[in-house]
C-alpha positions in Angstrom: 67.6 8.6 -32.8 64.3 7.1 -34.4 61.7 8.7 -33.4 58.2 6.4 -33.1 54.7 7.5 -33.7 54.0 8.3 -30.2 57.1 10.8 -30.3 56.2 12.4 -32.5 52.5 13.0 -31.6 53.3 14.0 -28.4 55.8 16.7 -30.5 53.0 17.5 -32.6 50.5 18.3 -29.4 52.5 20.4 -27.8 53.8 22.6 -30.6 50.5 23.3 -31.9 48.6 23.2 -28.6 46.5 26.1 -28.9 45.1 24.7 -32.7 44.5 21.5 -30.6 42.5 23.5 -27.5 40.9 25.1 -30.5 39.6 22.4 -32.5 38.8 19.9 -29.7 36.7 22.9 -27.7 35.0 23.0 -31.3 34.4 19.5 -31.6 32.8 19.6 -28.0 30.5 21.8 -28.9 29.0 19.8 -31.8 29.4 16.4 -30.2 27.3 18.3 -27.0 24.4 19.4 -29.1 23.5 16.3 -29.6 22.3 16.7 -26.0 19.6 19.6 -27.1 19.3 18.1 -30.5 19.3 14.4 -30.0 16.0 12.6 -28.7 17.1 10.9 -26.1 13.9 10.2 -24.0 13.4 8.2 -21.2 13.3 4.4 -21.3 12.9 1.1 -18.6 15.0 -1.8 -18.5 13.9 -2.7 -21.7 12.4 -5.4 -23.6 14.0 -8.5 -25.0 12.7 -12.4 -26.5 14.4 -15.3 -26.4 13.2 -19.0 -28.2 11.8 -21.3 -25.7 9.0 -23.3 -25.2 7.6 -20.8 -22.6 7.8 -18.3 -24.8 6.1 -20.2 -27.6 3.3 -21.0 -25.0 3.0 -17.3 -24.1 2.5 -16.5 -27.7 0.0 -19.2 -28.4 -2.4 -17.8 -25.4 -2.1 -14.2 -26.6 -3.0 -15.5 -30.4 -6.1 -18.0 -29.0 -7.1 -16.1 -25.6 -6.1 -12.4 -26.0 -4.4 -10.8 -23.7 -5.5 -8.4 -21.1 -4.4 -5.4 -21.7 -5.6 -3.7 -18.2 -3.1 -1.8 -15.3 -3.8 -3.5 -12.0 -3.7 -0.7 -8.8 -4.0 -2.5 -5.7 -5.8 -1.1 -2.7 -4.7 -3.1 0.8 -7.0 -2.2 3.9 -5.6 -3.3 7.2 -6.4 -3.1 10.8 -3.7 -5.1 12.6 -5.6 -7.3 15.5 -9.1 -5.7 14.5 -11.8 -6.2 11.8 -11.7 -4.3 8.1 -15.0 -6.4 7.8 -16.9 -3.9 9.7 -20.3 -2.2 8.0 -17.8 1.2 8.8 -15.0 0.2 7.2 -16.7 -1.6 4.1 -18.6 1.2 3.9 -15.9 3.4 3.5 -14.4 1.1 0.6 -17.3 2.1 -0.9 -17.3 5.7 -0.8 -13.6 5.5 -1.9 -14.9 3.7 -5.1 -17.4 6.3 -5.5 -14.8 9.0 -5.1 -12.6 7.4 -7.9 -15.8 7.5 -9.9 -16.4 11.4 -9.7 -12.8 12.5 -9.8 -12.1 12.7 -13.8 -8.4 12.4 -13.7 -9.1 9.0 -12.1 -12.3 8.2 -14.1 -10.9 8.6 -17.1 -8.6 5.8 -16.7 -11.0 3.2 -15.2 -12.0 0.7 -17.6 -15.6 0.4 -18.4 -17.0 -2.5 -16.8 -16.2 -3.5 -13.2 -13.5 -1.2 -12.8 -13.0 -0.9 -9.1 -13.9 -4.9 -7.5 -13.3 -6.0 -3.7 -15.1 -7.7 -0.8 -17.1 -4.8 -0.1 -18.9 -5.2 -3.3 -19.6 -8.7 -3.3 -21.0 -7.2 0.8 -22.8 -4.6 -0.7 -24.4 -6.5 -3.7 -25.5 -9.7 -1.6 -27.6 -7.0 0.6 -28.9 -5.7 -2.4 -30.1 -8.9 -4.0 -31.4 -9.6 -0.6 -33.5 -6.9 -0.4 -34.8 -7.1 -3.7 -35.7 -10.0 -3.2 -37.7 -9.4 0.1 -39.4 -6.5 -1.8 -40.9 -9.1 -3.9 -38.3 -7.6 -6.9 -36.2 -10.9 -7.2 -37.5 -11.6 -10.5 -36.6 -7.9 -11.6 -33.2 -8.0 -9.8 -32.1 -11.3 -11.8 -32.9 -9.9 -14.9 -30.9 -6.6 -14.3 -27.3 -6.1 -14.2 -24.9 -5.8 -11.3 -26.3 -3.1 -9.1 -24.8 0.6 -9.3 -22.3 1.7 -6.4 -24.5 3.8 -5.3 -27.2 0.9 -5.0 -24.6 -0.8 -3.2 -23.5 2.1 -0.6 -27.6 2.0 0.2 -27.7 -1.6 0.4 -25.5 -1.7 2.9 -26.1 1.5 4.5 -29.9 0.4 5.4 -28.5 -2.4 7.7 -27.7 -1.9 11.0 -24.1 -3.4 12.3 -26.2 -6.7 13.9 -27.3 -7.3 10.0 -24.4 -6.7 8.7 -22.8 -9.2 10.5 -25.3 -11.6 9.8 -25.2 -10.8 6.0 -21.4 -11.7 6.8 -21.9 -15.3 8.3 -24.2 -15.8 4.8 -21.5 -14.7 1.9 -18.9 -15.7 3.7 -20.0 -19.4 4.6 -17.8 -21.8 1.9 -21.0 -23.9 1.7 -23.5 -20.9 1.0 -23.1 -19.6 -2.5 -24.5 -15.8 -3.1 -24.8 -13.5 -5.5 -22.1 -11.0 -5.8 -19.1 -13.3 -6.2 -15.9 -15.1 -4.8 -15.2 -12.6 -1.8 -12.2 -15.0 -1.0 -10.0 -13.8 -3.7 -9.8 -10.3 -1.6 -9.1 -12.3 1.8 -5.8 -13.0 3.1 -4.4 -16.1 2.2 -4.8 -16.6 6.2 -8.0 -16.3 6.8 -10.5 -19.0 7.8 -12.9 -19.4 5.6 -16.6 -18.9 7.1 -15.0 -16.1 9.9 -17.1 -12.9 9.7 -13.6 -11.2 10.5 -10.4 -10.2 9.0 -7.3 -8.4 9.4 -6.8 -7.1 5.7 -8.6 -7.2 2.3 -7.6 -6.1 -0.7 -9.7 -4.0 -3.6 -8.4 -3.8 -7.3 -8.8 -0.9 -9.4 -8.7 -2.0 -13.2 -7.3 1.2 -15.5 -7.1 0.7 -19.1 -4.6 2.8 -21.7 -6.0 4.0 -25.3 -6.6 6.4 -28.0 -7.5 9.0 -24.9 -5.5 7.4 -21.8 -2.1 7.3 -21.7 -0.3 4.9 -19.7 1.7 8.0 -17.8 -2.2 9.2 -17.0 -2.8 5.7 -15.4 0.1 6.2 -13.4 -0.4 9.4 -12.5 -3.8 8.5 -11.4 -2.7 5.7 -9.3 -1.2 8.7 -7.1 -4.3 10.3 -7.1 -5.5 7.4 -5.4 -2.9 6.8 -2.9 -4.0 10.7 -1.4 -7.1 9.7 -1.2 -7.0 6.4 0.6 -4.5 8.0 2.7 -7.1 10.7 3.8 -9.3 7.8 4.8 -7.6 5.4 6.1 -5.7 5.2 9.2 -3.6 1.8 7.9 -3.6 1.1 3.9 -1.5 1.2 1.2 -1.9 1.7 -2.6 0.3 -0.6 -4.6 0.7 -0.4 -8.7 3.3 0.2 -11.6 3.1 4.0 -10.9 3.5 4.1 -7.4 6.6 1.8 -7.6 7.8 4.3 -10.1 7.6 7.1 -8.3 9.1 5.7 -5.0 12.2 4.6 -7.6 12.3 8.2 -9.4 12.2 10.0 -5.8 14.6 7.4 -4.2 17.2 7.9 -6.5 16.5 12.0 -6.7 16.7 11.8 -2.8 20.1 9.7 -2.9 21.8 11.7 -5.4 20.5 14.7 -3.1 22.7 13.1 -0.2 25.0 11.7 -2.1 26.4 14.4 -4.0 27.9 16.5 -1.7 29.5 13.9 0.2 30.8 12.8 -3.1 32.4 15.9 -4.0 33.8 16.8 -0.6 35.6 13.4 -0.7 36.9 13.0 -4.1 38.3 16.6 -4.0 39.8 16.0 -0.9 41.4 13.1 -2.1 42.4 15.1 -5.4 43.8 17.9 -3.5 46.3 15.4 -1.6 47.4 13.7 -4.7 47.5 16.8 -6.6 48.4 19.3 -4.0 47.9 21.9 -6.5 44.4 24.0 -7.2 45.4 24.7 -10.9 45.8 21.2 -11.3 42.7 20.1 -9.5 40.8 22.6 -11.5 42.6 21.1 -15.3 41.1 17.6 -13.7 37.5 19.0 -13.3 37.7 20.9 -16.3 38.8 17.6 -18.7 36.1 15.8 -16.7 33.2 18.5 -17.2 33.9 18.0 -21.3 33.7 14.4 -20.9 30.1 14.7 -19.3 29.8 16.9 -22.3 30.5 14.6 -24.9 28.4 11.9 -22.7 25.2 14.1 -22.9 25.9 14.6 -26.7 26.7 10.8 -27.7 23.8 10.1 -25.7 21.4 12.3 -27.7 23.0 11.6 -31.2 22.1 8.2 -30.7 19.3 8.7 -29.1 19.5 6.8 -26.3 16.8 5.9 -24.0 17.8 6.9 -20.1 17.0 4.3 -17.8 18.4 3.6 -14.2 21.5 0.9 -15.5 22.7 4.2 -17.6 23.3 6.0 -14.2 26.5 4.2 -13.6 28.0 5.8 -17.2 28.8 9.2 -15.6 30.3 7.5 -12.7 32.6 5.3 -14.7 33.7 7.8 -16.8 34.3 10.5 -13.7 36.2 7.4 -12.3 38.3 6.8 -15.6 38.9 10.9 -15.9 40.7 10.8 -12.8 42.7 8.0 -13.6 44.1 9.0 -16.9 44.1 12.6 -15.5 46.8 11.6 -13.0 48.4 9.4 -15.1 49.0 12.6 -17.4 49.7 14.9 -15.1 51.6 12.6 -12.3 54.6 11.4 -15.4 54.9 15.7 -16.7 55.9 16.0 -12.9 58.2 13.5 -13.0 59.4 14.8 -16.3 59.7 18.3 -15.1 61.4 18.3 -11.7 63.8 15.7 -13.5 62.5 12.7 -11.6 61.8 10.8 -15.2 65.0 9.2 -16.5 65.0 9.7 -20.8 67.1 7.6 -23.1 69.5 10.5 -23.8 70.4 10.5 -20.2 69.5 14.3 -19.8 68.6 15.2 -16.0 67.5 18.2 -13.9 64.7 20.2 -13.6 62.9 21.2 -17.9 60.7 23.5 -18.9 57.1 23.3 -19.6 57.0 21.9 -23.2 59.8 19.3 -23.0 58.2 17.6 -19.8 54.8 17.6 -21.3 56.6 15.8 -24.6 58.1 13.7 -22.1 54.6 12.7 -20.3 52.7 12.2 -23.1 55.4 10.4 -24.4 55.7 8.1 -21.8 51.5 7.4 -21.3 50.1 7.9 -24.5 50.8 4.0 -25.0 49.7 2.7 -21.6 46.8 4.9 -21.8 45.4 3.7 -25.5 45.6 0.1 -24.3 44.0 0.9 -21.7 41.3 2.3 -23.2 40.8 -0.3 -26.1 40.7 -2.9 -23.0 38.7 -0.7 -21.0 36.3 -0.2 -24.0 36.3 -3.6 -25.2 35.4 -5.0 -21.3 32.3 -2.2 -21.7 31.2 -2.8 -25.7 31.1 -7.3 -24.7 27.6 -6.3 -23.0 26.2 -5.3 -26.6 25.6 -9.0 -27.5 23.1 -8.9 -24.6 19.8 -9.3 -26.1 18.5 -6.7 -23.3 18.4 -3.2 -25.4 18.7 -1.4 -22.3 22.7 -3.0 -21.9 23.4 -3.3 -25.8 22.8 1.4 -24.9 24.8 1.1 -21.7 27.5 -1.0 -24.0 27.5 2.1 -26.5 27.2 4.9 -24.4 30.2 3.5 -22.1 32.7 2.8 -25.1 31.7 6.1 -26.5 32.1 8.2 -23.3 35.6 5.7 -22.7 36.9 7.0 -26.3 35.9 10.7 -25.3 38.1 10.6 -22.0 40.9 9.0 -23.6 40.5 11.7 -26.4 40.1 14.6 -23.7 42.9 13.6 -21.1 45.5 12.6 -24.1 45.0 15.9 -25.9 42.9 18.9 -24.7 44.0 18.4 -20.8 48.0 18.4 -21.4 47.2 21.2 -24.0 45.8 23.3 -22.0 47.8 21.9 -19.1 51.4 22.9 -21.2 49.5 26.6 -22.1 48.8 27.1 -18.1 52.3 26.3 -17.3 54.2 28.3 -20.2 52.0 31.1 -18.8 53.3 30.8 -15.5 56.6 30.6 -16.7 56.1 33.9 -18.4 55.2 35.3 -14.6 58.2 34.0 -13.1 55.9 32.0 -10.8 57.9 28.8 -10.0 55.8 25.8 -9.7 58.1 23.0 -7.8 55.1 19.9 -7.6 56.4 16.3 -7.4 54.3 13.6 -8.5 52.7 11.6 -5.4 54.4 8.6 -4.2 57.7 10.0 -5.9 59.3 12.2 -3.1 59.2 10.6 0.7 56.8 10.5 3.0 53.7 8.1 4.2 53.0 7.3 0.3 56.0 6.6 -1.0 57.3 4.4 2.3 53.6 2.4 1.9 54.2 1.9 -1.5 57.8 1.0 -0.9 57.0 -1.7 1.2 54.5 -3.4 -0.8 57.3 -3.2 -3.7 59.9 -4.7 -0.9 57.5 -7.3 0.3 56.9 -8.1 -3.8 60.9 -8.7 -4.1 61.3 -10.5 -0.9 58.7 -13.3 -0.9 56.7 -13.0 -4.6 56.0 -17.1 -4.4 54.1 -16.2 -1.1 52.3 -13.5 -2.3 51.0 -15.3 -5.3 50.3 -18.3 -3.4 48.0 -16.7 -1.3 46.8 -14.7 -4.3 45.9 -17.5 -6.3 44.6 -19.4 -2.8 42.2 -16.6 -1.8 40.8 -16.6 -5.4 40.3 -20.4 -5.3 38.2 -19.7 -2.6 36.6 -16.9 -4.4 35.9 -18.9 -7.1 34.2 -22.0 -5.1 32.1 -19.6 -3.3 30.5 -17.7 -6.8 29.5 -21.5 -7.5 27.2 -21.3 -4.8 26.2 -17.2 -5.9 22.3 -16.0 -6.0 21.6 -15.9 -9.7 18.0 -15.2 -8.9 15.9 -12.1 -10.6 13.8 -10.9 -7.9 11.5 -7.5 -8.6 11.4 -6.1 -5.0 15.4 -6.1 -5.2 14.7 -2.8 -7.1 12.2 -1.1 -5.1 13.5 1.5 -2.5 13.7 0.8 0.9 13.2 3.4 4.0 15.6 5.4 4.6 17.8 4.8 7.8 17.8 6.5 10.9 20.6 8.5 10.1 19.4 9.9 6.6 16.0 11.1 8.6 18.1 12.8 11.3 19.5 15.0 8.0 18.3 19.2 7.6 15.0 19.5 5.8 16.5 20.1 1.6 19.0 17.3 2.5 15.9 14.9 4.3 15.1 12.1 2.4 11.4 11.0 2.1 9.5 7.8 3.3 10.0 4.6 1.0 8.0 2.1 2.0 6.9 0.4 -1.3 9.5 -2.6 -0.6 7.7 -3.5 2.5 4.1 -3.4 0.9 5.2 -5.4 -2.0 6.5 -8.3 0.0 3.5 -7.9 2.5 1.1 -8.4 -0.7 3.1 -10.8 -1.4 2.8 -13.2 1.5 -0.6 -12.1 1.9 -2.6 -11.8 -1.1 -3.0 -12.9 -4.8 -1.7 -10.2 -6.4 -3.4 -9.2 -10.4 -1.5 -7.3 -13.1 1.3 -7.9 -14.9 3.9 -10.0 -13.6 2.2 -11.3 -10.8 0.5 -14.1 -12.4 1.7 -16.8 -14.3 0.0 -19.2 -16.1 -0.5 -23.1 -17.6 -0.9 -24.1 -21.5 -2.7 -27.3 -21.6 -2.5 -29.0 -24.9 -4.2 -32.5 -25.5 -6.9 -34.4 -24.9 -8.3 -31.4 -22.9 -11.6 -32.7 -22.9 -10.9 -36.1 -21.0 -12.7 -35.8 -17.7 -9.6 -36.9 -16.3 -7.7 -33.3 -17.4 -10.4 -31.5 -15.1 -9.7 -34.5 -11.5 -5.8 -33.8 -12.5 -7.2 -29.7 -12.2 -8.7 -30.1 -9.3 -6.2 -32.1 -7.3 -3.6 -30.3 -8.6 -5.3 -26.6 -7.2 -6.8 -28.2 -3.8 -3.2 -29.6 -2.9 -1.4 -26.0 -1.7 2.4 -26.3 -0.6 2.9 -23.0 2.1 6.6 -23.2 1.0 6.4 -22.4 -2.5 6.0 -19.4 -4.3 2.2 -20.3 -5.6 -0.2 -17.4 -4.1 -3.3 -19.4 -2.1 -6.8 -18.8 -0.9 -8.3 -18.4 2.0 -8.6 -22.3 3.4 -5.5 -23.5 1.3 -5.8 -23.8 -1.8 -4.2 -22.8 -4.6 -5.2 -19.6 -5.9 -6.0 -20.3 -9.7 -8.7 -19.5 -12.3 -8.7 -22.5 -14.0 -11.9 -24.2 -16.4 -12.6 -26.2 -12.9 -13.4 -23.1 -10.9 -14.9 -21.5 -13.9 -17.3 -24.5 -14.4 -18.2 -23.8 -10.6 -18.9 -20.2 -10.1 -21.0 -20.0 -13.3 -22.8 -23.0 -12.4 -23.8 -21.8 -9.3 -25.5 -19.0 -10.4 -26.9 -20.6 -14.0 -29.3 -23.4 -13.6 -29.0 -24.5 -17.1 -25.0 -25.0 -16.4 -25.7 -26.9 -13.1 -28.0 -29.1 -14.8 -25.7 -30.0 -17.6 -23.2 -30.5 -15.0 -25.3 -33.0 -12.8 -26.3 -35.0 -15.6 -23.0 -36.0 -16.4 -21.7 -36.6 -12.4 -21.3 -39.5 -11.9 -19.4 -39.5 -8.3 -21.0 -36.0 -6.9 -18.1 -33.8 -7.2 -19.3 -31.0 -9.0 -17.7 -31.5 -12.5 -18.5 -34.1 -15.1 -17.1 -37.7 -16.0 -18.6 -37.9 -19.1 -19.0 -35.8 -22.5 -17.0 -33.2 -21.3 -17.3 -31.6 -24.8 -20.7 -31.3 -24.1 -20.7 -29.2 -21.0 -18.1 -26.9 -22.3 -20.4 -26.0 -24.9 -23.0 -25.2 -22.5 -20.4 -22.9 -20.9 -20.0 -21.1 -24.2 -23.6 -20.3 -24.6 -24.4 -19.2 -20.8 -21.0 -17.4 -20.4 -18.7 -16.9 -23.4 -16.4 -14.2 -21.9 -15.8 -16.7 -19.3 -15.1 -19.6 -21.0 -13.1 -17.9 -23.0 -10.7 -17.6 -20.6 -10.1 -20.8 -19.6 -10.6 -22.9 -22.8 -9.6 -22.4 -26.5 -12.5 -23.3 -28.9 -11.8 -23.6 -32.7 -14.2 -22.4 -35.4 -15.4 -25.9 -35.8 -16.2 -26.4 -32.1 -13.2 -28.6 -31.2 -11.4 -27.7 -27.8 -7.7 -27.6 -28.7 -6.4 -26.2 -25.2 -6.9 -25.3 -22.0 -5.6 -22.1 -20.2 -5.0 -21.7 -16.3 -4.2 -18.5 -14.6 -2.2 -19.3 -11.6 -1.5 -16.5 -8.8 2.1 -16.0 -7.7 4.2 -14.4 -4.4 4.6 -10.8 -6.1 8.0 -11.2 -3.3 9.5 -14.6 -4.9 11.9 -14.5 -7.3 11.2 -15.2 -10.9 13.3 -18.4 -10.9 11.6 -19.6 -7.7 8.3 -18.7 -9.3 9.1 -20.6 -12.4 10.3 -23.7 -10.6 6.9 -23.9 -8.8 4.9 -23.3 -11.7 6.6 -25.9 -13.7 5.9 -27.9 -10.6 2.5 -27.3 -10.7 2.0 -27.7 -14.3 3.8 -31.3 -14.3 1.6 -32.9 -11.8 -1.4 -32.1 -14.6 0.2 -33.6 -16.3 0.9 -36.7 -14.7 -2.4 -37.5 -13.9 -4.2 -36.6 -17.5 -3.3 -37.5 -21.0 -2.7 -33.9 -21.9 0.7 -31.5 -21.9 1.2 -28.9 -19.5 3.3 -25.9 -20.2 4.6 -23.6 -17.4 4.7 -19.6 -19.1 3.4 -16.4 -18.1 5.5 -13.5 -17.0 7.2 -14.0 -14.0 8.1 -18.2 -15.8 9.5 -16.0 -18.7 11.3 -13.4 -17.0 13.1 -16.4 -15.4 14.0 -17.9 -18.5 14.8 -14.7 -20.3 16.9 -13.8 -16.9 18.9 -17.3 -17.3 19.7 -16.6 -20.8 20.8 -12.8 -20.2 23.0 -13.7 -17.5 24.5 -16.8 -19.6 25.1 -13.9 -22.5 26.9 -12.1 -20.0 28.9 -14.2 -19.0 29.7 -15.3 -22.1 30.8 -11.6 -22.7 32.9 -11.6 -20.2 34.7 -14.9 -21.5 34.8 -13.1 -24.9 36.6 -9.7 -22.6 38.9 -11.4 -21.1 39.8 -13.2 -24.2 40.1 -10.8 -26.6 42.1 -8.3 -24.2 44.6 -11.5 -23.8 45.1 -11.5 -27.5 45.4 -7.4 -27.7 48.2 -7.4 -24.8 50.1 -10.6 -26.6 50.0 -8.6 -29.9 51.0 -5.2 -28.4 53.7 -6.3 -26.2 55.1 -8.6 -28.7 55.4 -6.0 -31.5 56.4 -3.3 -28.7 58.9 -5.1 -26.4 59.2 -8.2 -27.9 57.7 -9.7 -24.7 54.4 -11.5 -25.4 54.5 -13.5 -22.0 54.0 -10.0 -20.4 50.6 -9.9 -21.5 49.9 -13.3 -19.3 51.3 -11.4 -16.3 49.4 -8.5 -17.1 46.2 -10.0 -17.2 46.5 -12.6 -14.4 46.2 -10.1 -11.5 42.5 -8.8 -13.1 41.2 -12.2 -13.4 42.4 -12.8 -9.9 40.7 -9.4 -8.2 37.5 -11.3 -10.1 38.0 -13.8 -8.5 38.3 -12.1 -5.3 35.1 -10.1 -6.3 33.1 -13.1 -7.3 33.7 -14.9 -3.7 32.6 -12.0 -1.7 29.9 -11.1 -3.3 29.3 -14.6 -2.2 29.7 -14.0 1.1 27.7 -11.1 1.4 24.5 -12.7 -0.7 25.3 -10.4 -3.1 23.3 -11.7 -6.2 25.3 -12.1 -9.6 22.4 -11.8 -11.6 21.6 -9.3 -15.0 22.5 -6.0 -12.8 25.5 -7.1 -10.9 27.4 -9.3 -13.9 27.5 -5.9 -16.3 29.6 -4.6 -13.1 31.8 -7.1 -13.5 32.7 -6.1 -17.1 33.5 -2.6 -15.4 36.2 -4.9 -12.7 38.2 -6.0 -15.9 38.2 -2.9 -17.2 39.6 -0.8 -14.9 41.5 -3.6 -13.3 43.1 -4.1 -16.7 43.4 -0.3 -17.2 45.9 -0.8 -13.8 47.7 -3.4 -14.9 48.7 -2.0 -18.0 50.0 1.3 -16.9 51.8 -0.4 -14.1 53.5 -3.3 -16.8 54.2 -0.6 -19.9 56.0 1.5 -17.3 57.8 -1.3 -15.8 59.0 -2.7 -19.4 60.1 1.3 -19.9 61.9 1.2 -16.8 63.6 -2.4 -17.3 64.6 -1.2 -20.5 67.1 1.7 -19.3 67.9 0.0 -15.8 70.3 -3.0 -15.4 68.9 -3.9 -12.1 65.4 -5.5 -12.2 65.0 -4.3 -8.6 65.6 -0.5 -8.9 62.9 -0.8 -12.5 60.0 -2.3 -9.9 61.0 0.5 -7.3 61.1 3.3 -10.1 57.6 1.9 -11.4 56.2 1.1 -7.8 56.8 5.4 -6.8 56.0 6.9 -10.1 53.1 4.7 -11.0 52.0 3.4 -8.5 51.3 6.4 -6.8 49.3 7.8 -9.6 47.2 4.5 -9.4 46.6 5.3 -5.3 45.0 8.6 -6.0 42.7 7.4 -9.1 41.9 4.0 -7.1 41.1 6.5 -3.9 39.1 8.7 -6.0 37.2 6.5 -7.6 36.7 4.2 -4.8 35.2 6.7 -3.1 33.0 8.0 -6.3 30.9 4.6 -6.1 31.4 3.5 -2.7 29.1 6.5 -1.7 26.6 5.0 -3.7 26.3 2.2 -0.9 24.4 5.7 0.9 21.8 5.3 -1.8 18.1 5.2 -1.0 17.7 2.8 -4.0 18.7 -1.0 -3.8 20.2 -1.0 -7.2 22.3 1.9 -6.7 23.3 0.5 -3.3 24.1 -2.7 -4.9 26.1 -1.0 -8.1 28.4 1.0 -5.7 29.1 -1.6 -2.9 30.0 -4.4 -6.3 32.2 -1.3 -8.1 33.9 0.0 -4.8 35.3 -3.1 -4.4 36.1 -4.3 -7.6 38.0 -1.0 -7.5 39.7 -1.9 -4.2 40.7 -5.7 -5.4 42.1 -4.0 -8.9 44.5 -1.9 -7.2 45.7 -4.3 -4.6 45.9 -7.1 -7.2 47.8 -4.5 -9.3 50.3 -3.3 -6.1 51.2 -6.6 -4.8 50.4 -9.6 -7.3 51.5 -7.6 -10.6 54.8 -7.0 -9.3 55.4 -10.5 -7.9 54.9 -11.6 -11.0 57.1 -9.1 -12.8 59.7 -10.2 -9.7 59.3 -14.2 -11.2 59.3 -13.4 -14.5 63.1 -11.9 -14.1 63.9 -14.1 -12.2 62.8 -16.7 -14.7 64.6 -15.2 -17.8 67.8 -14.8 -15.8 68.1 -18.6 -14.8 67.0 -19.5 -18.5 69.8 -16.8 -19.7 71.8 -18.7 -17.2 71.7 -22.1 -18.6 71.4 -21.3 -22.5 74.8 -19.4 -21.8 76.6 -22.4 -19.8 74.7 -24.8 -22.4 76.5 -22.5 -25.0 80.1 -22.6 -23.1 79.5 -26.4 -23.4 
């Protein structure tokens, strides 16, 4: 009998099992050494760029206006139903600022000029200047710089509560200009201008990094600031990147503390039911551990930095390893107990060597095909421009290959050696494969097979209708990217009742982010958009258009508002007015050119800008670009946006804001800035991921067509095998739409997993059916044997993998929750499609072949 390469491989494996074990354990040491010798490090989500008008505008801004590298920490003081503008509360704010300066770990991260600003500084500065003027020192006060924090505290402390109230009345009067800055930028958007009370205020702390101060030091300082704020105020919080990073890290750690024992108990429980043998469970766990060592080594050797996205890879490989292990062990058990038919017609109980040879030969091709298909499903994500997703693709593909090597070589070699050892000691081990012997699992699987044989058309129609509904629902699925969706939430009530070591911490960072977005204009990366204006920027109509756009705020858009309703933006208009309020030269220049009394020049705008650059060059350079020749080429508007709004919503609203300026002046206005570019990149990324999915399906389809044509002369089996996977994917997308799970760059990656595992299940089932059909004359018998044999292994694999992923729904970190839910559903849908739709398609295929054969016979007889 002619033996193929798979049979020869199985022969070599069982004959040289000890050598295989030694070689692969040595390989494990070499690969695993990468975990210690490699330099993976830590990484974020990664940065990437794509060609776009928004990106080009941002590059121009960074080249002509420079960038603000300050890290912004935001301190919010609240008193719901009370007042945060009392003398006591304002002094507390000033004394907090004093503490920040006296703490070396915090002070070393603060920028040199105006490191901390808040309404308390505006009020205290106004008090200082009034005090100087009252003492006859107005000239000296005007010439000197702003008061120090000690002088501000002294000036405010010297006043009674009534005097502070009167001072607030003057400072907060919208018709009065006082020295000290704009107080409204530190008050909530629902504050009524002129009121001397407010239920919240915000203070900005500007930190910087350089040769002596690292970014991590600034983030650590934010945690120190948070501790000081908590000590001083009853209701206040600190928000910044260091705070969110710390909360996310703690949430992931607490999540795994809770999830790990639950997942371990559930997975081991299912494995115990599937294997019903401690030795096989231990061999399977040993194989998983080796795969994890290979994974860590690959990550180290390739120097792939750790990121939140890579948390998914170990779960993927554990699920895949369990699947591979079950197929190898169950096929071995079938051969061992004589349930597996062979070409030579041998029956009865077989020795371990023969059984393992038959088992490996029976599943090797299916495992190889599943490995290729699953690997392609993940490796397709390498086309993404996002570095973290490229790393995810590489590491996943490497781990999948490691799982294939371990469970088609090392684990079978260990298993056969253990079984030989038991035989030498006379230990009789009779362990039937799951689903083969009579029982509940066998009856359930048989019922699914019977239904497929009786009503295949009905099952396929129902599956297609559900997929159509899912595909239609997917057209309305949310594709927006919202950074608050990635922030941890407070633990549910059940988690808070857990005992000490398992009890999670408190995570209110998401609520704080939402409060900030709803009430204040935030500062810092991702919290501000920009508009680049080119063209006739010195045309008076440009100033009028900017003034009109900023004064017409929409409470329903994503742009932050100032108290009183205007858009919170820094523009040439706001700079002109703020500088003119304190500088007589600029005020006079504007008055001489202001014909309608609106405080803006109606002619010779360039001349006014020249005066602005003379008296306040830094402020002017922040909103206007003047060439060396003195021409004005562009203007920049910095627009506050709501931090809890999605990037796509922000982009749409900022574009509308820019369009309103462009429509009323001879200029072009391009919306750009962090949130806008993020939206553009997210859309581009999502597009590449969708393209990767399409490429994955096509490549897998071509591969399966070639495989089935080469092995069995049945290329149509590729379409039959792939169809349930596509249907299950449509079900998944419809479910995501139903439960408002967004389809963004995060969850789009999960769909690769859905395709990878779905194809894995379908290949195992189709390969087994083709093999059984070759040996049996009756298609129904072949289908029954396939469902009983492979169906049981698939059930055990799907149950353990779905549980392993599904428990992530208990996580405190939303990305982990979404990953667990979507992945768990994808596995369930893939199994259901494989055990119902695929058998029905196989039945219909058999009927079509019989009809074709009978017609062909009749035609030849005629």
